[in-house]
C-alpha positions as CSV (number, residue, x, y, z in Angstrom):
1,M,0.0,0.0,0.0
2,S,1.4,3.3,-1.0
3,A,2.0,6.0,1.6
4,P,-0.6,8.7,1.7
5,F,0.2,11.8,-0.3
6,A,2.1,14.3,1.9
7,K,0.7,17.7,1.6
8,G,3.2,20.5,1.1
9,P,2.9,24.1,2.2
10,S,-0.5,25.4,1.5
11,D,-1.0,27.7,-1.4
12,P,-1.4,31.3,0.0
13,T,-3.5,32.3,-3.0
14,V,-6.3,30.0,-1.9
15,Q,-6.3,30.9,1.7
16,P,-9.3,32.7,3.1
17,V,-8.7,36.5,3.4
18,P,-8.8,37.6,7.0
19,A,-11.7,39.9,7.9
20,S,-9.3,42.6,9.0
21,V,-7.8,42.7,5.5
22,I,-11.2,42.9,3.9
23,E,-12.1,45.8,6.2
24,Q,-8.9,47.6,5.2
25,V,-9.6,47.1,1.5
26,D,-13.2,48.3,1.9
27,A,-12.0,51.4,3.8
28,A,-9.4,52.1,1.0
29,D,-12.1,51.8,-1.6
30,T,-14.3,54.3,0.2
31,T,-11.4,56.7,0.5
32,L,-10.5,56.3,-3.2
33,S,-13.9,57.4,-4.2
34,N,-13.2,60.8,-2.6
35,P,-9.7,62.0,-3.4
36,K,-8.5,65.4,-2.4
37,R,-6.9,67.9,-4.7
38,A,-3.4,69.2,-3.7
39,V,-1.1,71.7,-5.2
40,I,2.7,71.0,-5.0
41,A,5.5,73.5,-5.9
42,L,8.8,72.1,-7.1
43,G,12.1,73.9,-7.4
44,A,15.7,73.0,-8.1
45,N,18.9,75.0,-8.6
46,L,21.7,72.4,-8.4
47,G,22.5,69.7,-10.8
48,N,20.4,68.9,-13.8
49,R,17.4,71.0,-12.8
50,L,14.9,69.9,-15.5
51,E,15.7,66.2,-15.0
52,T,15.3,66.6,-11.3
53,L,11.9,68.2,-11.6
54,Q,10.7,65.5,-14.0
55,G,12.1,62.9,-11.6
56,A,10.1,64.4,-8.7
57,I,6.9,64.4,-10.8
58,D,7.5,60.7,-11.7
59,A,8.2,59.9,-8.1
60,L,5.0,61.5,-6.9
61,E,3.0,59.6,-9.6
62,D,4.6,56.4,-8.3
63,T,3.3,57.0,-4.8
64,P,0.3,54.9,-3.9
65,G,-2.7,57.1,-3.4
66,V,-1.3,60.0,-5.5
67,R,-2.1,60.8,-9.1
68,V,-0.5,63.7,-11.0
69,K,-3.3,65.5,-12.9
70,G,-1.6,68.7,-14.1
71,V,2.0,69.9,-14.7
72,S,2.8,73.6,-15.2
73,P,5.3,75.2,-17.6
74,V,8.8,75.7,-16.3
75,Y,9.9,79.0,-14.9
76,E,13.4,80.2,-14.3
77,T,13.7,82.2,-11.1
78,E,16.4,84.2,-9.3
79,P,17.1,82.7,-5.8
80,W,14.9,84.1,-3.1
81,G,16.3,85.8,0.0
82,V,20.0,85.8,-1.0
83,A,22.5,88.1,-2.6
84,P,22.3,88.4,-6.4
85,D,24.5,86.0,-8.3
86,S,25.4,84.1,-5.1
87,Q,23.6,81.0,-6.3
88,P,22.5,79.4,-9.6
89,S,19.0,80.3,-10.7
90,Y,16.0,78.0,-10.0
91,F,13.8,76.0,-12.3
92,N,10.3,76.1,-10.8
93,A,7.0,74.3,-11.6
94,V,3.7,73.5,-10.0
95,V,1.9,70.2,-10.1
96,I,-1.7,69.4,-9.3
97,V,-2.4,66.0,-7.8
98,K,-5.4,64.0,-6.6
99,T,-4.6,62.1,-3.5
100,T,-6.1,59.9,-0.9
101,L,-3.2,60.5,1.5
102,P,-3.8,62.8,4.4
103,P,-1.7,66.0,4.5
104,D,0.9,64.7,7.0
105,S,1.4,61.5,4.9
106,L,1.7,63.6,1.7
107,L,4.3,65.8,3.5
108,E,6.3,62.6,4.5
109,R,6.3,61.6,0.8
110,A,7.4,65.1,-0.3
111,H,10.4,64.9,2.1
112,A,11.2,61.3,0.9
113,V,11.3,62.6,-2.7
114,E,13.6,65.4,-1.7
115,E,15.9,63.0,0.1
116,A,16.0,60.7,-2.9
117,F,17.4,63.7,-4.9
118,H,20.0,64.4,-2.1
119,R,18.3,67.4,-0.6
120,V,20.4,68.9,2.2
121,R,19.0,71.3,4.8
122,D,22.1,73.0,6.0
123,E,21.0,76.6,5.7
124,R,17.9,78.6,5.2
125,W,17.6,79.9,1.6
126,G,20.6,77.7,0.7
127,P,20.9,76.1,-2.7
128,R,19.2,72.8,-3.1
129,T,18.9,69.9,-5.5
130,L,15.1,69.8,-4.9
131,D,12.3,71.6,-3.1
132,V,8.9,69.8,-2.8
133,D,6.4,72.1,-1.0
134,I,2.7,71.5,-0.4
135,V,1.1,74.8,-1.3
136,A,-2.5,73.8,-0.7
137,Y,-4.5,70.7,0.2
138,A,-8.2,70.9,-0.7
139,E,-9.7,73.7,1.4
140,V,-7.7,72.9,4.5
141,V,-6.5,75.8,6.6
142,S,-4.2,74.9,9.4
143,D,-1.5,76.6,11.5
144,D,0.2,73.3,12.4
145,P,3.9,74.3,12.6
146,R,5.0,71.1,10.8
147,L,2.7,71.7,7.9
148,T,1.0,75.1,7.7
149,L,-1.8,75.1,5.1
150,P,-2.0,76.8,2.8
151,H,1.8,77.5,2.5
152,P,2.3,80.7,4.5
153,R,4.3,82.5,1.8
154,A,2.7,81.2,-1.4
155,H,0.6,84.3,-1.8
156,E,3.6,86.5,-2.2
157,R,5.8,84.3,-4.5
158,A,5.4,84.8,-8.2
159,F,7.5,81.7,-8.8
160,V,4.6,79.7,-7.3
161,L,1.7,81.8,-8.4
162,A,2.7,82.1,-12.1
163,P,3.1,78.4,-12.9
164,W,0.0,77.6,-10.8
165,L,-2.1,80.0,-12.7
166,D,-0.8,78.5,-16.0
167,V,-1.9,75.0,-15.0
168,D,-5.1,76.1,-13.4
169,P,-6.5,79.5,-14.5
170,E,-9.4,79.3,-12.0
171,A,-7.2,78.5,-9.1
172,A,-7.7,80.0,-5.6
173,L,-5.6,80.0,-2.6
174,P,-7.7,79.1,0.5
175,G,-8.1,82.2,2.7
176,R,-6.3,84.5,0.2
177,G,-8.4,84.6,-2.9
178,S,-7.9,84.0,-6.6
179,V,-4.3,83.2,-7.8
180,A,-4.8,85.6,-10.7
181,D,-5.5,88.5,-8.3
182,L,-2.6,87.4,-6.0
183,L,-0.2,87.3,-8.9
184,G,-1.3,90.7,-10.1
185,A,-0.4,92.1,-6.7
186,V,3.3,90.9,-6.6
187,T,6.3,91.6,-8.8
188,R,7.3,89.1,-11.5
189,D,10.9,90.5,-11.5
190,G,13.3,87.6,-11.7
191,V,10.6,85.1,-12.6
192,A,10.7,84.2,-16.3
193,P,8.9,81.5,-18.3
194,R,11.1,79.0,-20.1
195,A,9.1,78.2,-23.3
196,D,12.0,76.1,-24.5
197,L,11.7,73.6,-21.7
198,E,8.9,71.2,-20.9
199,L,7.8,68.8,-18.2
200,R,5.5,65.9,-19.0
201,L,2.6,64.2,-17.3
202,P,3.6,60.7,-16.2
203,E,2.2,58.1,-18.6
């Protein structure tokens, strides 16, 4: 008589799904039906600036719970808050995303993208390979010191407002008004569009 067939390790693909996992999936599905709109500003003034900005856009798109929906034209900007000619100029852009991540998780991802491009935070207004700033998240207004929403200085920065207006002509900054009006109230000196450069939406 032959020995009974010895069963090997069970196939995990046919195991019953734990109730806790089903609950998590159901919760995620509910969240996915209500994504939030967020505005993210990008800037770089070291290394291959255009390649870095595109890499940041692609990294955001690769983030679970984040989809890039709009990418602005590129602007070249004189460095903010430093002596003239003391640093290379910046390339700046704004992206619009839809996300199911809460603001603090989106901030963590922004910092992770910066670190992936070797961002160093040695000095305020110092040169950097990449800046990833959350400008606005839905209609959230918060004075949390870790993530103030909307960005406390966005309303006075043409290098944020100009590309944002390009990608969303009806844009408004929560608590401040229309981006078009805000841009009309600040100087565009040192902030120039670069029509010869282009960033692409991730495929």
